[in-house]
C-alpha positions in Angstrom: 205.4 63.1 39.2 201.8 61.6 39.0 199.5 60.4 41.5 199.7 61.2 44.9 202.2 61.0 47.0 200.5 57.7 48.5 200.4 56.3 44.9 203.9 57.3 44.4 205.0 55.7 47.8 204.0 52.5 46.6 200.8 52.5 48.7 199.8 51.0 52.0 202.1 47.7 51.7 205.1 49.5 51.0 204.4 52.2 53.5 204.3 49.4 56.1 207.4 48.0 55.2 209.1 51.6 55.5 207.1 52.0 59.2 208.4 48.2 60.2 211.9 48.6 58.9 212.2 52.2 60.5 211.1 50.8 63.8 213.6 48.0 63.9 216.1 51.0 62.8 215.4 53.2 66.0 214.9 50.7 67.9 219.1 50.6 67.8 219.4 53.8 67.3 221.0 54.8 70.9 220.1 58.4 70.1 216.2 57.7 70.0 216.0 54.3 71.5 215.5 55.7 75.0 212.2 57.1 73.9 210.5 54.2 73.2 211.7 52.4 76.3 207.5 52.0 77.2 206.1 52.3 73.7 203.8 49.4 72.7 205.7 49.2 69.1 202.6 47.1 67.6 200.8 50.2 68.3 203.5 52.3 67.3 203.8 51.0 64.1 199.7 50.5 63.3 199.6 54.1 64.2 202.6 55.3 62.2 201.3 53.9 59.3 198.2 55.2 59.2 199.1 58.6 59.6 201.8 58.1 56.7 199.0 56.8 55.0 196.8 59.5 55.6 199.1 62.5 55.3 200.0 61.3 51.7 196.8 61.3 50.5 196.1 57.4 50.9 192.1 56.3 51.9 193.8 55.4 55.6 192.1 57.2 59.0 194.9 58.1 61.8 192.4 57.6 64.9 195.3 58.2 67.3 196.5 60.8 69.8 197.6 64.2 68.8 201.2 64.2 68.8 201.3 66.7 71.3 199.1 63.8 73.5 201.3 61.1 72.7 204.3 63.1 73.2 203.7 64.9 76.3 206.3 64.3 79.1 208.4 62.4 77.0 211.1 64.9 76.7 211.8 64.4 73.2 215.0 67.5 72.3 215.5 69.0 69.2 218.4 66.5 68.6 216.3 63.5 69.2 213.7 64.8 66.9 216.5 65.4 64.2 218.0 62.0 65.1 214.4 60.4 64.1 214.3 62.6 61.2 218.0 61.4 59.9 216.7 57.9 60.6 213.6 58.1 58.4 215.5 59.6 55.4 217.6 56.8 55.8 215.5 53.9 55.3 213.5 55.7 53.0 217.0 56.0 50.9 216.8 51.9 51.9 213.7 51.8 49.9 214.8 53.8 47.3 212.7 56.4 47.4 212.8 59.1 45.3 214.1 62.7 46.6 210.6 64.5 45.5 208.8 61.6 47.3 211.2 61.9 50.1 211.1 66.0 50.5 207.4 66.0 50.3 206.9 63.6 53.1 209.4 65.1 55.3 207.4 68.4 54.5 204.3 66.8 56.0 206.0 65.8 59.2 208.5 68.4 60.0 205.8 70.9 61.1 204.9 68.3 63.7 208.6 69.2 65.6 206.3 71.9 67.6 204.2 69.3 69.1 206.7 66.7 69.7 209.8 68.8 70.8 209.5 69.3 74.7 213.3 70.4 75.1 215.3 72.8 73.3 218.8 71.2 73.4 220.7 69.4 70.7 221.7 66.7 73.3 220.2 63.1 72.1 220.1 60.0 73.7 218.6 61.5 77.2 216.0 58.6 79.1 212.5 58.8 79.0 210.9 60.7 82.0 209.4 59.3 84.4 206.2 61.3 83.9 205.7 59.7 80.4 202.5 57.5 80.6 202.4 55.4 77.1 199.3 55.0 74.9 197.8 51.7 76.3 198.3 48.8 73.5 195.7 48.2 70.7 
């Protein structure tokens, strides 16, 4: 395993392709798609790419809201967080990302659970609470 995770993932173009494929998959997944009902998808994709790029050692800078700020009042459950991660793994497998790289990337994202999950439940497909205020479009 030579090079940064960013390099092993294929750089910003590959990360962007994964983020777009993930957005498409998540939009069709009834376990989590209600949580994206009022989200600006262009902003979500850009912020997801920047975060994955930065966290994997790439040249991008994530300038979005903190995970706590962006998920406040979303009512994300543990089950929905797990479904999100399952969808991400499926997309990484579709892109033939190696197991070592998948594990390294997931280990960067798993600690965010505490900042994202607000409801200690295995339930999925819960509606987006009316109190949720999405970030404005870019």
